[in-house]
C-alpha positions in Angstrom: 0.1 -0.4 -0.4 1.2 3.4 -0.6 0.9 6.7 1.1 -2.2 7.6 -0.5 -3.8 4.4 0.4 -6.5 6.2 2.6 -7.1 9.2 0.2 -7.9 6.1 -2.6 -10.0 4.6 0.1 -11.9 7.7 1.3 -12.5 8.4 -2.4 -13.9 5.6 -3.5 -16.0 5.2 -0.1 -17.5 8.5 -0.6 -18.1 7.8 -4.6 -19.9 4.4 -3.7 -22.2 6.3 -0.7 -22.5 9.9 -1.9 -21.9 10.0 -5.4 -23.0 13.6 -5.8 -20.7 15.0 -3.2 -17.8 12.7 -3.5 -14.9 14.8 -3.3 -16.1 16.9 -0.8 -16.8 14.2 1.3 -13.8 12.6 1.0 -11.8 15.8 1.8 -13.7 16.1 4.7 -13.4 12.4 6.1 -9.4 12.6 5.4 -9.3 16.1 7.1 -11.0 14.8 10.1 -8.7 11.5 10.0 -5.5 13.9 10.1 -6.4 16.0 12.8 -7.9 12.8 14.6 -4.3 11.3 14.3 -2.9 14.4 16.5 -5.4 13.6 19.1 -8.5 11.6 19.3 -11.3 14.2 19.6 -13.1 12.1 22.5 -9.8 12.3 24.8 -9.3 16.3 24.3 -9.8 17.4 27.5 -8.6 20.6 29.8 -5.8 18.9 30.9 -4.0 18.3 27.5 -5.2 21.6 25.7 -3.7 23.3 28.9 -0.4 21.4 28.2 -0.4 23.1 24.8 1.6 26.4 23.8 -0.9 29.2 22.9 0.1 29.0 19.4 -0.3 25.6 19.1 -3.9 25.5 20.7 -5.1 28.1 18.3 -3.7 26.3 15.5 -5.6 23.4 16.7 -8.7 25.6 17.0 -8.0 26.9 14.0 -7.8 23.5 11.8 -11.3 22.3 14.2 -13.0 25.5 12.9 -12.1 24.7 9.2 -13.1 21.4 9.8 -16.7 22.4 10.8 -17.0 24.7 8.2 -16.2 22.2 5.6 -18.4 19.9 7.4 -21.1 22.7 6.7 -20.5 23.5 3.1 -20.6 19.8 2.2 -24.1 19.3 4.3 -25.5 22.2 2.6 -24.2 20.9 -0.8 -22.5 23.8 -1.3 -19.2 24.2 -3.4 -15.7 25.2 -1.5 
């Protein structure tokens, strides 16, 4: 398996289950899993966040906000 195996899988999955928005859904899932490899969302707690530097915490917040914005765009059927 190459380094793009996950992207290929997500693209095929989205094309099969959500063909009208396949690439948008695949991109959303890829971004979610990329963030989840940093720290599983269910394990993000105050103690862990408090251990981050202010710039790192702000960058993480911005990345999750971007993911939420991307989800809103996908769920509304809009384009990005």
